[in-house]
N, C-alpha and C positions, 0 to 999 in steps of 0.2 A: 561385196556389192552384188555380184551375180546371185549369190545365195539369198540375199535380202529381196532382190527383184523376183526370184523364183518363188519364195515364200509368199510375197505379196500377191503375185499372180494366182497362185494356188488358193490363197485366202479369198481373193475376189471371186474366183470361179466357184469355190465352195459356198460363198455367201449368196451368189446368184442362184446356184443350184438349190440351196436350202430354201430360199424364198420361193422359188418355183415349185419345189416339192411341197412346201407348206401350203401353197395355194391349191395345188392339185389334190393333196390329201384331204383338205377341208371340204372341197367340193366332191371328192370321191368317197368321202367317209359314208358309212351306212346311214341311211335315214333313221332318225330317232322316232319314237312314238309321237313326240310333239310335232315333228316335221309332218308326219303322215296325218295327224289330226288337223294341222293347219291346212293341208291340202283338202282333206275331207270337208273342212269348214268352207273353204273358198268355192268348192264345187257343190256345196249343199248336198252332200251324199245322203243324209238322212231323208231329206225331202225328195231327192231323186229316187231313192229306193221305194219310198211310199208311192210315188207316181208310177214307177215301173211295176210295182206289185198291183196297183189298181188297173193298169193297162193289161197285165197278164190275167188278172181276174176277169176282166171284161172279155178277153179273148177266149179264156177257158169256158166262161159261161155261155158264150155264143156257140162254141163247139159242142158243149153239153146239150144246149137247146137243139142243135141240128141232129145230134145223135138221138135225143129224146123223141123228136118228131119222126124219125125213121123207125124207131123201135118202141113207140108208145104202147102198142098192143101187148108187148112182152113185159112192160114195166109196171110196177104197182102205182096206184093212184097217188098223186101228190109227190111223185118222184122228183120231178123237175124243181118244184118249190123247195123240197127238202135239200136237194143238192145245192141250190143257190144259197140257201140259208147257211148250210154247212161251209161252203166256200167263202162266203162273206165273213163268217165268224173266224175261219182259219186265217184269212188275210188280215182282218182287223186285229187279231191277237198276235200277229207275227212280231217277235221280239226284235224290232229294228235296231235299237241301240246296241243290244248284244251282238247282233249280226255285223253292224258296222265295226265294233271293237274287235270282233273276231277276224276281220279283214286286215287289221293293222300289220300283223307279222308278215303276211304275204307281200304287202307293199314295201315293208322294210327289207325283205329278202330281194326284191326285184328292182328297187329304186335306191339311188344314192341321195344324199342331201342335195347335191347339185341338180339331180333329176327332179326332185320335188320342188326345188326353187324355180326351175324352168317351167314346170307344170303350173305352179301358182302364178308365175309371171304371164303365161299364156292365157290362163282362165281369167286373168285380170284385164285382158285386152278386150276391146269391143267384139272381136271375132269369138274369143273364148266365152265371153258373156252371152253372145248370141247362141252359141252352141249349147250352153247350159240351159238357156231359156227355151230353145226349140227342141231339144233332145226328147223330152217327154212326148211331144206331139209326133215327132218322127218315129219314136218307138211305137206309139199307139197306131199310127197309120201303117207302119210296117207289120204290126201284128194283124191288123185287119186284112192286109194284102196277103199275108201268109196263111190265114185261116182256111181258105179253100184247099190249099196244098196240104195243110195239116189234117183237115177233115178227110180228104181223099186218102191220105196215108193211114189214118185211123181206121177207115173202112177196110183197107187192105189188110191191116194187122188183125182186125176183128175176123175177117173172112179166113185168114190163116189159122186163127185160134179155133174157129168153129169146125174146121175140117178135121 
């Protein structure tokens, strides 16, 4: 009788342990490519990257213009227009889909299936949706705020190079 009770208790403990382990392991399992792509879809990563690139392009063009104004006597005619066209072309031809797919392994390395599920859950909330909606504007405004700092830094770098 004691032995039967002991075996039963061990069986129950193992059963609870196994179900607990199974829940943890499913949640802690590595994120699959499909998990990451589901996350990318909910956060609209392709559109977000396009907006980020547009914001970066605008900031770079502003910085290029400021540098052009400072050094226009040293630069060839049409330099600014040529640089703007070159940057527009570069950003427009950026292989966004390939870049997004190239990011998948890094997300798989750093996030579990449970992490991805939690991120998808967050970005499905009103706060997460607001963050996604406002992030491009926040990035754009931040770039504008950083431009004077970056421009000053570029001047310092250029002076160092000229010496």
